[in-house]
N, C-alpha and C positions, 0 to 999 in steps of 0.2 A: 363401617364405611369410612373411607378417608375424606377429609375436607379438601376443597380446592386449594392447590398450591400455586402461587404466583411464580412464574418461571423467571429466574434471575438471568441477566445477561452473562454470557461467558466471560470469564476474566482470566488474565495472565497470572502467573505466580506472584508478580509485584502488585496485584490487587487492582490493576487497571482494566477497563473494558477492552476487549478485542476490538481493534480498529478495522473496519471493513470499507471497501470501495463498493459503492452501490451502483455506480454508472461511469462509464469511460467513453470519451469521444476523441478520436485522433484529430489533431490539428497539423497544419503545415509546420515544417522545420522541426519535427520530432518533439512536438508539445502535445500534451493530453489535457483535456477538460475533464476533471474528476469530481465526483460528489462522493463525500464520505458519510459514514453512518452517524457522525455527530452533527451533521448539518452543514459542514464546511464544504464549499464549493470553490475550486481553484484550477488555474492553469499551471501545469508543472512541465518544466522544460527538462527533457532527458536527452537532449542533443549531445551532451558530454559523453555518453556512453554508446551512442549510435555508431556502428562501425568498429566497435572495440570488442574483442573476444566473441562470445556467442551472439552479441548484438550485431555483428557484421550482417546478419540475416536481414536487419532492418533496411539495409541499403538496397535490397532487391525490391524491384517495383511492387508495390501493393502490400508488402508484408507488415509493415508498421500499422497500416490502416486495418489490419485484421484483429486488432486488439479485442479481447473479451474479458469479462469479469468472471472469475471462478465462483463456485459455491462458497468458498471460504473468504471471498471479498479481496482477492489478489487479482493482478492482471496477468494475462496469458496470451501468447502468440503461437502460431504454428511452429513446429519444431521443438516443443517442450521449453520455450522460453517463458519466463515469468518474472515478475517483480512483486515484492511483498508490499502490502499496504502500509506498513509502519514507515518504511524508508521513503515512500512517496509522500506520506502525511508530513514527515519532517521537512521534506523539500517544499511542500505546499505551504506550510505554516511558518517555516524558518525557526521552529522550536528546536531545542536540543532534546535528546532522548530522555534525560533526566527531568525535563520540564513536563513530559508526557507521563513518564513513570517515575514518580518522586522517590520510590525506594531505591532507585539506582544511585541516588545521592549518598546513600548510606552503604553501598555495596563494599565489601571487603576485597581488596586486591591481594592475591597471594603471589609470592615470588616463585 
């Protein structure tokens, strides 16, 4: 008989926890109130991408407001539009990727 095993949080290759969005609420002017899995709650402004490329769909009445959170903790909209939680976390906190994933500081760049 095997003993009970504590389930470990899923981690990236860089040894950091996978960041997830737990809740998302649309706000006026293409802003989102987000709750992250580490307890951070923030309002994130994504107005700079509204109307650009695939995000042109947000300009249609009601589309931006249809935001939902996927099983993987990303944001999704109708029409296969999505945003990853890491990019939104960086916007929410103002941190740099290497602040969240310290191993990036030591990544080797190849020419």
